[in-house]
Phi, psi and omega in degrees: 000321182300319180299317181292326176295318178296321175298321180298324176299315180295319177296323178297322177295314179299315180297314182298326179282312190273346179296325187256331172285142185283059184234001177082102178289315180298319178299316179293324179294319179295318179292321180295329178296329178296327183274316185224075182293146177271144181273069180224169179290156179298322180295317179292322179301318179297326176288313181302318183302328181264313188292331178300335181291343177299325178300316179295322181294322180297333176295320177296316180301317180293311185290328185245024184307315183291341179267343186241347180266116191273358186250144179244114182255354187252308186270109182288345180277354179247155180301145179294323179246127175270105187288338176293323178285323176298321178295321177299317180295328175299318179292322178298315181294322177298318181293335183277343187303309183302311182293325181296317180298311181295319181297318182290318186279320190244012186308309184296321181294314180298318181296322183288318190256339187246344183276076178214168188297322183291320177296316178302311182298316180299314181289329174302313182292311185298314180289327175299315177298320180299320178299316181296318181294312183294319180293323176296321179292324183289345179300330183255008182238152180252128180294137181266344182243114181240359178223151181300322183286353176274348176292133176267170177294327178293318176303315182298317180295321179297317177297323177298327177294324176291324176297330178299322179300318180292327180292333182272314188248108175296143184101345178291317186086114178300313180293320179298316182294316182288325176294316176302315179300317179298315179298321183293331181260011173096021178267139180295159182301316183297314181289323177299319180292314180298315180296325176298317178301314183291324178300328184294334185298299179291326182298311185282328174296317179294316181296320180294316178299317180298316180296316181295317180296319178295321179297313181288323181296330179285357177097006180275156176229135179293130174278168179297324178295317181295319177298318179297317179298315180298311184295317179295314179300317180294318181297314179295318178299323179297310182295313181295323181297322178302315180294315185291319179298315179297319178298311185298316182294328175286323183295313187285352174288338182238347185228163175264190184262011185300320182302325179287327176297314179297318180300315181299315182297314180297313180297317180300317179295319179298318180294316180297317179296322179294325178295312182289339177274356178081012181283321177236162180245167177293000000 
């Protein structure tokens, strides 16, 4: 059990770093499994792969609490309900609709046929190239959205369509796809990143709940070891995510996303080469 807990710590570190950087957390987790597989059942692994992300999501809730919690219980001089935040949640939910529909209807099919190293590698390269193209294009363009309240519901839905791509193809990166979508429709890097963080809250809570319910509905019961692995992985992902989110928001104020595009392309090529060399399998 101790070995698997230690592996969970490493997976938590990988998740905490890659969930927020536009490099694909699920893709890295799948690739990391090739290097350091966990000695657990396939059914539990599929749950772990999604539920560990809850730790990373809780980091967003903590860091952005004042921007996402719409109720005021302390200051009687301020409105009880902040309607600007309620409006933001409306836009978040609109953006989540496409991915939610696909996730609920096609989750098992996507997991069976697309969750493999070659799909991850291909999407790493393609989205990496997209980042380089969009960032080069943005050099000559001025972002029209610099505040969250300037996002329209149509903007939110368009960003949600990009999130749909990530929901279908592992290796795309949910944050990478939504940030790209935001940049393409004229949203500033900072706001695109923040909105991406907020989108993750309902998406990952919903995805985790769906995975757990399917696991239990199939007649499985979490063992004490599995619960320990999940909790440790989530805790580590939570701590690492706080550090990474703060780093990313400081980084993009002065830099673009090109470095992540180059990283994705190089990693994708290495994975493809490793596959043809027989080092890793599909």
